[in-house]
N, CA, C and O atoms as a Tripos MOL2 file, in Angstrom:
@<TRIPOS>MOLECULE
protein
  236   235    59     0     0
PROTEIN
NO_CHARGES

@<TRIPOS>ATOM
      1 N          -7.6000  -26.5850  -17.4420 N.3       1 MET1
      2 CA         -8.0910  -26.3060  -16.3290 C.3       1 MET1
      3 C          -7.1220  -25.3420  -15.4210 C.2       1 MET1
      4 O          -7.1710  -25.3380  -14.1910 O.2       1 MET1
      5 N          -6.0380  -24.3440  -16.3660 N.am      2 GLN2
      6 CA         -5.0200  -23.5280  -15.6210 C.3       2 GLN2
      7 C          -5.7300  -22.3780  -15.6240 C.2       2 GLN2
      8 O          -5.5140  -21.6890  -14.6270 O.2       2 GLN2
      9 N          -6.6450  -21.8510  -16.5410 N.am      3 TRP3
     10 CA         -7.5910  -20.7210  -16.8580 C.3       3 TRP3
     11 C          -8.4370  -20.4360  -15.7220 C.2       3 TRP3
     12 O          -8.4940  -19.3270  -15.1900 O.2       3 TRP3
     13 N          -9.1740  -21.5750  -15.3130 N.am      4 MET4
     14 CA         -9.8260  -21.7830  -14.1190 C.3       4 MET4
     15 C          -8.8790  -21.5410  -12.9110 C.2       4 MET4
     16 O          -9.2350  -20.5150  -12.3320 O.2       4 MET4
     17 N          -8.2490  -21.8800  -12.5670 N.am      5 GLU5
     18 CA         -7.1560  -21.8750  -11.4590 C.3       5 GLU5
     19 C          -6.6460  -20.0500  -11.5140 C.2       5 GLU5
     20 O          -6.3730  -19.4090  -10.4990 O.2       5 GLU5
     21 N          -6.6140  -19.4720  -12.9660 N.am      6 ALA6
     22 CA         -6.0170  -18.1400  -12.9600 C.3       6 ALA6
     23 C          -7.6700  -17.6500  -12.5110 C.2       6 ALA6
     24 O          -7.7950  -17.0290  -11.4560 O.2       6 ALA6
     25 N          -8.5150  -17.8590  -13.0860 N.am      7 SER7
     26 CA         -9.5810  -16.9520  -12.7690 C.3       7 SER7
     27 C         -10.0460  -16.5650  -11.5220 C.2       7 SER7
     28 O         -10.4820  -15.4740  -11.1510 O.2       7 SER7
     29 N          -9.8300  -18.0470  -10.6770 N.am      8 MET8
     30 CA        -10.1450  -18.0040   -9.2310 C.3       8 MET8
     31 C          -9.0680  -16.8780   -8.2090 C.2       8 MET8
     32 O          -9.4330  -16.2630   -7.2070 O.2       8 MET8
     33 N          -7.6470  -16.8680   -8.8570 N.am      9 LEU9
     34 CA         -6.9600  -16.3580   -7.7460 C.3       9 LEU9
     35 C          -7.4580  -14.8120   -8.5520 C.2       9 LEU9
     36 O          -7.1880  -14.2470   -7.4920 O.2       9 LEU9
     37 N          -7.7570  -14.0800   -9.1240 N.am     10 VAL10
     38 CA         -7.8870  -12.8570   -9.0880 C.3      10 VAL10
     39 C          -9.0310  -12.6050   -9.1330 C.2      10 VAL10
     40 O          -9.2380  -11.3980   -9.2520 O.2      10 VAL10
     41 N         -10.2180  -13.4420   -9.0730 N.am     11 LEU11
     42 CA        -11.5010  -13.0910   -8.1890 C.3      11 LEU11
     43 C         -11.1060  -13.0800   -6.2250 C.2      11 LEU11
     44 O         -11.5050  -12.3920   -5.2860 O.2      11 LEU11
     45 N         -10.2750  -14.0750   -6.3470 N.am     12 ASN12
     46 CA        -10.0500  -14.3800   -4.6820 C.3      12 ASN12
     47 C          -9.2950  -12.7800   -4.4040 C.2      12 ASN12
     48 O          -9.6410  -12.1690   -3.3920 O.2      12 ASN12
     49 N          -8.4070  -12.2430   -5.2150 N.am     13 TYR13
     50 CA         -7.5170  -11.4280   -4.8790 C.3      13 TYR13
     51 C          -8.4420   -9.9080   -5.0930 C.2      13 TYR13
     52 O          -8.1630   -8.9900   -4.3220 O.2      13 TYR13
     53 N          -9.2520   -9.7410   -5.8770 N.am     14 LEU14
     54 CA        -10.3710   -8.5240   -5.8200 C.3      14 LEU14
     55 C         -11.4980   -8.7240   -4.6280 C.2      14 LEU14
     56 O         -12.1330   -7.7380   -4.2570 O.2      14 LEU14
     57 N         -11.6980   -9.8280   -4.1220 N.am     15 LEU15
     58 CA        -12.9400  -10.3740   -3.0430 C.3      15 LEU15
     59 C         -11.8920   -9.7230   -1.9190 C.2      15 LEU15
     60 O         -12.4440   -9.0190   -1.0730 O.2      15 LEU15
     61 N         -10.4630   -9.8740   -1.8110 N.am     16 GLY16
     62 CA         -9.5500   -9.6290   -0.3520 C.3      16 GLY16
     63 C          -9.7960   -8.1910   -0.2590 C.2      16 GLY16
     64 O         -10.0100   -7.6950    0.8470 O.2      16 GLY16
     65 N          -9.7830   -7.3070   -1.5680 N.am     17 GLY17
     66 CA         -9.8080   -6.3810   -1.2850 C.3      17 GLY17
     67 C         -10.9650   -5.3590   -0.9760 C.2      17 GLY17
     68 O         -10.8240   -4.1440   -1.1140 O.2      17 GLY17
     69 N         -12.2610   -6.0370   -0.4950 N.am     18 PHE18
     70 CA        -13.8320   -5.5110   -0.2660 C.3      18 PHE18
     71 C         -13.7000   -6.1130    1.3300 C.2      18 PHE18
     72 O         -13.4700   -7.1550    1.9430 O.2      18 PHE18
     73 N         -14.0780   -4.4060    1.5730 N.am     19 PHE19
     74 CA        -14.2830   -4.0570    3.0640 C.3      19 PHE19
     75 C         -15.2950   -4.4170    3.7990 C.2      19 PHE19
     76 O         -15.9070   -3.5260    4.3880 O.2      19 PHE19
     77 N         -15.7130   -5.7960    3.9420 N.am     20 THR20
     78 CA        -17.1020   -6.1930    4.5870 C.3      20 THR20
     79 C         -18.0250   -5.0800    5.3750 C.2      20 THR20
     80 O         -19.2090   -4.7430    5.3540 O.2      20 THR20
     81 N         -17.0710   -4.7730    5.9410 N.am     21 GLY21
     82 CA        -17.6430   -4.0970    7.9670 C.3      21 GLY21
     83 C         -17.8320   -2.7070    6.9050 C.2      21 GLY21
     84 O         -18.9200   -2.1350    6.9590 O.2      21 GLY21
     85 N         -16.9850   -2.2820    6.1400 N.am     22 TYR22
     86 CA        -17.2830   -0.5220    5.8160 C.3      22 TYR22
     87 C         -18.5600   -0.7140    4.9300 C.2      22 TYR22
     88 O         -19.6180   -0.2610    5.3680 O.2      22 TYR22
     89 N         -18.5450   -1.2620    3.8850 N.am     23 TRP23
     90 CA        -20.1600   -1.6420    3.3590 C.3      23 TRP23
     91 C         -21.5450   -1.9120    3.9220 C.2      23 TRP23
     92 O         -22.5860   -1.3980    3.5150 O.2      23 TRP23
     93 N         -21.4040   -2.8910    5.0280 N.am     24 ILE24
     94 CA        -22.2530   -3.3850    5.8030 C.3      24 ILE24
     95 C         -22.8530   -1.7890    6.9450 C.2      24 ILE24
     96 O         -23.9950   -1.5050    7.3080 O.2      24 ILE24
     97 N         -21.8260   -1.2260    7.1550 N.am     25 ILE25
     98 CA        -22.0860   -0.0880    8.2560 C.3      25 ILE25
     99 C         -22.9130    1.2080    7.2350 C.2      25 ILE25
    100 O         -23.9270    1.8750    7.4440 O.2      25 ILE25
    101 N         -21.8670    1.1640    6.0000 N.am     26 ARG26
    102 CA        -22.5800    2.2950    5.0660 C.3      26 ARG26
    103 C         -23.9410    1.9360    4.4040 C.2      26 ARG26
    104 O         -24.7140    2.8600    4.1510 O.2      26 ARG26
    105 N         -24.2630    0.7350    4.1260 N.am     27 LEU27
    106 CA        -25.5930    0.4750    3.8060 C.3      27 LEU27
    107 C         -26.9570    0.3620    4.8900 C.2      27 LEU27
    108 O         -28.1450    0.5710    4.6410 O.2      27 LEU27
    109 N         -26.4210    0.0260    5.9400 N.am     28 LYS28
    110 CA        -27.0470   -0.1750    7.3710 C.3      28 LYS28
    111 C         -27.6300    1.2730    7.5590 C.2      28 LYS28
    112 O         -28.8050    1.6010    7.3960 O.2      28 LYS28
    113 N         -26.3150    2.2790    8.0290 N.am     29 ASP29
    114 CA        -26.3970    3.4130    8.4450 C.3      29 ASP29
    115 C         -26.4300    4.8220    7.9760 C.2      29 ASP29
    116 O         -26.8590    5.8230    8.5490 O.2      29 ASP29
    117 N         -25.8170    4.6600    6.6660 N.am     30 GLY30
    118 CA        -25.2550    5.4710    6.0240 C.3      30 GLY30
    119 C         -24.0330    6.5470    6.6850 C.2      30 GLY30
    120 O         -23.8400    7.7340    6.4240 O.2      30 GLY30
    121 N         -23.5550    5.9460    7.3080 N.am     31 ARG31
    122 CA        -22.3310    6.2230    8.1530 C.3      31 ARG31
    123 C         -21.1120    5.8010    7.3320 C.2      31 ARG31
    124 O         -21.1390    4.8010    6.6140 O.2      31 ARG31
    125 N         -19.7410    6.8160    7.4940 N.am     32 ASP32
    126 CA        -18.7410    6.5580    6.9130 C.3      32 ASP32
    127 C         -17.9340    5.7720    7.8410 C.2      32 ASP32
    128 O         -17.6840    6.3770    8.8840 O.2      32 ASP32
    129 N         -17.5050    4.7120    7.7610 N.am     33 LEU33
    130 CA        -16.4330    3.5640    9.1660 C.3      33 LEU33
    131 C         -15.2200    4.6430    9.0880 C.2      33 LEU33
    132 O         -14.5820    4.7800   10.1330 O.2      33 LEU33
    133 N         -14.8700    5.3430    8.0850 N.am     34 ARG34
    134 CA        -13.4070    5.7000    8.8710 C.3      34 ARG34
    135 C         -13.7790    7.1160    9.5220 C.2      34 ARG34
    136 O         -12.7780    7.7820    9.7880 O.2      34 ARG34
    137 N         -14.6250    7.5330    9.7380 N.am     35 THR35
    138 CA        -15.4410    8.7490   10.3870 C.3      35 THR35
    139 C         -15.4730    8.0230   12.2830 C.2      35 THR35
    140 O         -15.6260    8.6340   13.3400 O.2      35 THR35
    141 N         -15.3320    7.0490   12.1100 N.am     36 LEU36
    142 CA        -16.2030    6.4610   13.6090 C.3      36 LEU36
    143 C         -15.0380    5.5990   14.3060 C.2      36 LEU36
    144 O         -14.3970    4.7840   13.6420 O.2      36 LEU36
    145 N         -14.7660    5.8360   15.8220 N.am     37 GLY37
    146 CA        -13.8710    4.9790   16.0080 C.3      37 GLY37
    147 C         -12.4060    5.5750   16.1540 C.2      37 GLY37
    148 O         -12.2010    6.7180   16.5620 O.2      37 GLY37
    149 N         -11.2110    4.5070   15.7040 N.am     38 SER38
    150 CA        -10.1690    4.8630   15.5840 C.3      38 SER38
    151 C         -10.2880    5.5100   13.8380 C.2      38 SER38
    152 O          -9.1130    5.8080   13.6210 O.2      38 SER38
    153 N         -10.7070    5.6930   13.1600 N.am     39 GLY39
    154 CA        -10.5330    6.2490   11.9150 C.3      39 GLY39
    155 C         -10.1640    4.5370   11.1580 C.2      39 GLY39
    156 O         -10.7410    4.4000   10.0800 O.2      39 GLY39
    157 N          -9.6450    3.7870   11.4240 N.am     40 ASN40
    158 CA         -9.5820    2.7290   10.5380 C.3      40 ASN40
    159 C         -10.5740    2.0230   10.0750 C.2      40 ASN40
    160 O         -11.5450    2.0540   10.8310 O.2      40 ASN40
    161 N         -10.7780    1.1300    8.7280 N.am     41 ALA41
    162 CA        -11.5270    0.9120    7.9910 C.3      41 ALA41
    163 C         -11.6660   -0.5810    7.9950 C.2      41 ALA41
    164 O         -12.5160   -1.1450    7.3060 O.2      41 ALA41
    165 N         -10.5600   -1.4210    9.0240 N.am     42 GLY42
    166 CA        -10.6650   -2.6930    9.7890 C.3      42 GLY42
    167 C         -11.5160   -3.1490   10.3550 C.2      42 GLY42
    168 O         -12.4360   -2.4450   10.7700 O.2      42 GLY42
    169 N         -11.4680   -4.6110   10.5700 N.am     43 ALA43
    170 CA        -12.6280   -5.5070   11.0310 C.3      43 ALA43
    171 C         -13.1020   -5.1980   12.7960 C.2      43 ALA43
    172 O         -14.1280   -5.3860   13.4490 O.2      43 ALA43
    173 N         -11.8170   -4.6670   13.0670 N.am     44 ARG44
    174 CA        -12.0800   -3.8020   14.9780 C.3      44 ARG44
    175 C         -12.6930   -2.8810   14.7690 C.2      44 ARG44
    176 O         -13.7440   -2.7250   15.3910 O.2      44 ARG44
    177 N         -12.3930   -2.2140   14.1020 N.am     45 ASN45
    178 CA        -12.9930   -0.7920   14.4370 C.3      45 ASN45
    179 C         -14.6480   -1.2170   14.0010 C.2      45 ASN45
    180 O         -15.4960   -1.2630   14.8920 O.2      45 ASN45
    181 N         -14.9450   -1.4610   12.8280 N.am     46 ALA46
    182 CA        -16.3040   -1.9410   12.3000 C.3      46 ALA46
    183 C         -17.0450   -2.7430   13.6040 C.2      46 ALA46
    184 O         -18.1140   -2.4600   14.1450 O.2      46 ALA46
    185 N         -16.1480   -3.7840   13.8970 N.am     47 GLY47
    186 CA        -16.7420   -4.4430   15.1890 C.3      47 GLY47
    187 C         -17.7150   -3.5170   16.1930 C.2      47 GLY47
    188 O         -18.9080   -3.4600   16.4910 O.2      47 GLY47
    189 N         -16.3400   -2.7580   16.5630 N.am     48 ARG48
    190 CA        -16.8830   -1.4390   17.4000 C.3      48 ARG48
    191 C         -17.8710   -0.9270   17.2250 C.2      48 ARG48
    192 O         -18.8680   -1.0810   17.9300 O.2      48 ARG48
    193 N         -17.7610   -0.0280   15.9900 N.am     49 SER49
    194 CA        -19.1840    0.2340   15.5040 C.3      49 SER49
    195 C         -20.4360   -0.3560   15.3210 C.2      49 SER49
    196 O         -21.4360    0.3540   15.2090 O.2      49 SER49
    197 N         -20.4960   -1.6050   15.2760 N.am     50 LEU50
    198 CA        -22.0230   -1.9530   15.1470 C.3      50 LEU50
    199 C         -22.1220   -2.7720   16.2460 C.2      50 LEU50
    200 O         -21.2270   -3.1110   17.0200 O.2      50 LEU50
    201 N         -23.4270   -3.0950   16.2470 N.am     51 ILE51
    202 CA        -24.3830   -3.2460   17.4100 C.3      51 ILE51
    203 C         -25.2110   -4.2770   17.0170 C.2      51 ILE51
    204 O         -25.9460   -4.1910   16.0340 O.2      51 ILE51
    205 N         -25.1150   -5.4770   17.8960 N.am     52 GLY52
    206 CA        -25.7730   -7.0360   18.1770 C.3      52 GLY52
    207 C         -25.2950   -8.3210   17.0290 C.2      52 GLY52
    208 O         -24.1810   -8.6310   16.6060 O.2      52 GLY52
    209 N         -26.2240   -8.7040   16.8450 N.am     53 ALA53
    210 CA        -25.7900   -9.7890   15.1300 C.3      53 ALA53
    211 C         -25.1670   -9.4940   14.1740 C.2      53 ALA53
    212 O         -24.4310  -10.2440   13.5340 O.2      53 ALA53
    213 N         -25.4480   -8.0740   13.9170 N.am     54 VAL54
    214 CA        -24.6990   -7.6370   12.5050 C.3      54 VAL54
    215 C         -23.1950   -7.6680   12.4460 C.2      54 VAL54
    216 O         -22.5590   -7.6120   11.3940 O.2      54 VAL54
    217 N         -22.5280   -7.7870   13.9750 N.am     55 ARG55
    218 CA        -20.9700   -7.9630   13.7510 C.3      55 ARG55
    219 C         -20.6710   -9.6040   13.2830 C.2      55 ARG55
    220 O         -19.5340  -10.0730   13.3410 O.2      55 ARG55
    221 N         -21.8650  -10.4030   12.8110 N.am     56 PHE56
    222 CA        -21.6300  -11.7690   12.4960 C.3      56 PHE56
    223 C         -21.1770  -11.4600   11.0170 C.2      56 PHE56
    224 O         -20.1370  -11.9150   10.5410 O.2      56 PHE56
    225 N         -21.8760  -10.8100   10.4740 N.am     57 TYR57
    226 CA        -22.0080  -10.8060    8.7520 C.3      57 TYR57
    227 C         -20.4340   -9.5340    8.3710 C.2      57 TYR57
    228 O         -19.9270   -9.3300    7.2680 O.2      57 TYR57
    229 N         -20.1180   -9.0420    9.4330 N.am     58 MET58
    230 CA        -18.9150   -8.4640    9.0330 C.3      58 MET58
    231 C         -17.7360   -9.6450    8.8570 C.2      58 MET58
    232 O         -17.1690   -9.6970    7.7660 O.2      58 MET58
    233 N         -17.4110  -10.4580    9.7570 N.am     59 VAL59
    234 CA        -16.3200  -11.1590    9.7020 C.3      59 VAL59
    235 C         -17.1610  -12.6450    8.4250 C.2      59 VAL59
    236 O         -16.4770  -13.6000    8.0550 O.2      59 VAL59
@<TRIPOS>BOND
     1     1     2 1
     2     2     3 1
     3     3     4 2
     4     3     5 am
     5     5     6 1
     6     6     7 1
     7     7     8 2
     8     7     9 am
     9     9    10 1
    10    10    11 1
    11    11    12 2
    12    11    13 am
    13    13    14 1
    14    14    15 1
    15    15    16 2
    16    15    17 am
    17    17    18 1
    18    18    19 1
    19    19    20 2
    20    19    21 am
    21    21    22 1
    22    22    23 1
    23    23    24 2
    24    23    25 am
    25    25    26 1
    26    26    27 1
    27    27    28 2
    28    27    29 am
    29    29    30 1
    30    30    31 1
    31    31    32 2
    32    31    33 am
    33    33    34 1
    34    34    35 1
    35    35    36 2
    36    35    37 am
    37    37    38 1
    38    38    39 1
    39    39    40 2
    40    39    41 am
    41    41    42 1
    42    42    43 1
    43    43    44 2
    44    43    45 am
    45    45    46 1
    46    46    47 1
    47    47    48 2
    48    47    49 am
    49    49    50 1
    50    50    51 1
    51    51    52 2
    52    51    53 am
    53    53    54 1
    54    54    55 1
    55    55    56 2
    56    55    57 am
    57    57    58 1
    58    58    59 1
    59    59    60 2
    60    59    61 am
    61    61    62 1
    62    62    63 1
    63    63    64 2
    64    63    65 am
    65    65    66 1
    66    66    67 1
    67    67    68 2
    68    67    69 am
    69    69    70 1
    70    70    71 1
    71    71    72 2
    72    71    73 am
    73    73    74 1
    74    74    75 1
    75    75    76 2
    76    75    77 am
    77    77    78 1
    78    78    79 1
    79    79    80 2
    80    79    81 am
    81    81    82 1
    82    82    83 1
    83    83    84 2
    84    83    85 am
    85    85    86 1
    86    86    87 1
    87    87    88 2
    88    87    89 am
    89    89    90 1
    90    90    91 1
    91    91    92 2
    92    91    93 am
    93    93    94 1
    94    94    95 1
    95    95    96 2
    96    95    97 am
    97    97    98 1
    98    98    99 1
    99    99   100 2
   100    99   101 am
   101   101   102 1
   102   102   103 1
   103   103   104 2
   104   103   105 am
   105   105   106 1
   106   106   107 1
   107   107   108 2
   108   107   109 am
   109   109   110 1
   110   110   111 1
   111   111   112 2
   112   111   113 am
   113   113   114 1
   114   114   115 1
   115   115   116 2
   116   115   117 am
   117   117   118 1
   118   118   119 1
   119   119   120 2
   120   119   121 am
   121   121   122 1
   122   122   123 1
   123   123   124 2
   124   123   125 am
   125   125   126 1
   126   126   127 1
   127   127   128 2
   128   127   129 am
   129   129   130 1
   130   130   131 1
   131   131   132 2
   132   131   133 am
   133   133   134 1
   134   134   135 1
   135   135   136 2
   136   135   137 am
   137   137   138 1
   138   138   139 1
   139   139   140 2
   140   139   141 am
   141   141   142 1
   142   142   143 1
   143   143   144 2
   144   143   145 am
   145   145   146 1
   146   146   147 1
   147   147   148 2
   148   147   149 am
   149   149   150 1
   150   150   151 1
   151   151   152 2
   152   151   153 am
   153   153   154 1
   154   154   155 1
   155   155   156 2
   156   155   157 am
   157   157   158 1
   158   158   159 1
   159   159   160 2
   160   159   161 am
   161   161   162 1
   162   162   163 1
   163   163   164 2
   164   163   165 am
   165   165   166 1
   166   166   167 1
   167   167   168 2
   168   167   169 am
   169   169   170 1
   170   170   171 1
   171   171   172 2
   172   171   173 am
   173   173   174 1
   174   174   175 1
   175   175   176 2
   176   175   177 am
   177   177   178 1
   178   178   179 1
   179   179   180 2
   180   179   181 am
   181   181   182 1
   182   182   183 1
   183   183   184 2
   184   183   185 am
   185   185   186 1
   186   186   187 1
   187   187   188 2
   188   187   189 am
   189   189   190 1
   190   190   191 1
   191   191   192 2
   192   191   193 am
   193   193   194 1
   194   194   195 1
   195   195   196 2
   196   195   197 am
   197   197   198 1
   198   198   199 1
   199   199   200 2
   200   199   201 am
   201   201   202 1
   202   202   203 1
   203   203   204 2
   204   203   205 am
   205   205   206 1
   206   206   207 1
   207   207   208 2
   208   207   209 am
   209   209   210 1
   210   210   211 1
   211   211   212 2
   212   211   213 am
   213   213   214 1
   214   214   215 1
   215   215   216 2
   216   215   217 am
   217   217   218 1
   218   218   219 1
   219   219   220 2
   220   219   221 am
   221   221   222 1
   222   222   223 1
   223   223   224 2
   224   223   225 am
   225   225   226 1
   226   226   227 1
   227   227   228 2
   228   227   229 am
   229   229   230 1
   230   230   231 1
   231   231   232 2
   232   231   233 am
   233   233   234 1
   234   234   235 1
   235   235   236 2
@<TRIPOS>SUBSTRUCTURE
     1 MET1         2 RESIDUE 1 A MET
     2 GLN2         6 RESIDUE 1 A GLN
     3 TRP3        10 RESIDUE 1 A TRP
     4 MET4        14 RESIDUE 1 A MET
     5 GLU5        18 RESIDUE 1 A GLU
     6 ALA6        22 RESIDUE 1 A ALA
     7 SER7        26 RESIDUE 1 A SER
     8 MET8        30 RESIDUE 1 A MET
     9 LEU9        34 RESIDUE 1 A LEU
    10 VAL10       38 RESIDUE 1 A VAL
    11 LEU11       42 RESIDUE 1 A LEU
    12 ASN12       46 RESIDUE 1 A ASN
    13 TYR13       50 RESIDUE 1 A TYR
    14 LEU14       54 RESIDUE 1 A LEU
    15 LEU15       58 RESIDUE 1 A LEU
    16 GLY16       62 RESIDUE 1 A GLY
    17 GLY17       66 RESIDUE 1 A GLY
    18 PHE18       70 RESIDUE 1 A PHE
    19 PHE19       74 RESIDUE 1 A PHE
    20 THR20       78 RESIDUE 1 A THR
    21 GLY21       82 RESIDUE 1 A GLY
    22 TYR22       86 RESIDUE 1 A TYR
    23 TRP23       90 RESIDUE 1 A TRP
    24 ILE24       94 RESIDUE 1 A ILE
    25 ILE25       98 RESIDUE 1 A ILE
    26 ARG26      102 RESIDUE 1 A ARG
    27 LEU27      106 RESIDUE 1 A LEU
    28 LYS28      110 RESIDUE 1 A LYS
    29 ASP29      114 RESIDUE 1 A ASP
    30 GLY30      118 RESIDUE 1 A GLY
    31 ARG31      122 RESIDUE 1 A ARG
    32 ASP32      126 RESIDUE 1 A ASP
    33 LEU33      130 RESIDUE 1 A LEU
    34 ARG34      134 RESIDUE 1 A ARG
    35 THR35      138 RESIDUE 1 A THR
    36 LEU36      142 RESIDUE 1 A LEU
    37 GLY37      146 RESIDUE 1 A GLY
    38 SER38      150 RESIDUE 1 A SER
    39 GLY39      154 RESIDUE 1 A GLY
    40 ASN40      158 RESIDUE 1 A ASN
    41 ALA41      162 RESIDUE 1 A ALA
    42 GLY42      166 RESIDUE 1 A GLY
    43 ALA43      170 RESIDUE 1 A ALA
    44 ARG44      174 RESIDUE 1 A ARG
    45 ASN45      178 RESIDUE 1 A ASN
    46 ALA46      182 RESIDUE 1 A ALA
    47 GLY47      186 RESIDUE 1 A GLY
    48 ARG48      190 RESIDUE 1 A ARG
    49 SER49      194 RESIDUE 1 A SER
    50 LEU50      198 RESIDUE 1 A LEU
    51 ILE51      202 RESIDUE 1 A ILE
    52 GLY52      206 RESIDUE 1 A GLY
    53 ALA53      210 RESIDUE 1 A ALA
    54 VAL54      214 RESIDUE 1 A VAL
    55 ARG55      218 RESIDUE 1 A ARG
    56 PHE56      222 RESIDUE 1 A PHE
    57 TYR57      226 RESIDUE 1 A TYR
    58 MET58      230 RESIDUE 1 A MET
    59 VAL59      234 RESIDUE 1 A VAL
């Protein structure tokens, strides 16, 4: 069972580095989040750059 826990740790580590807001804006509008708003790829800047219900999927 230890291999399962180790693989979950690695998977969670990799998913933690995945900027959801960046990819949603990139796929939806084709824009680069780092060129919008404050220039940060964080959730607050992505929330400001998105419109409507799409903000829900970002978080």
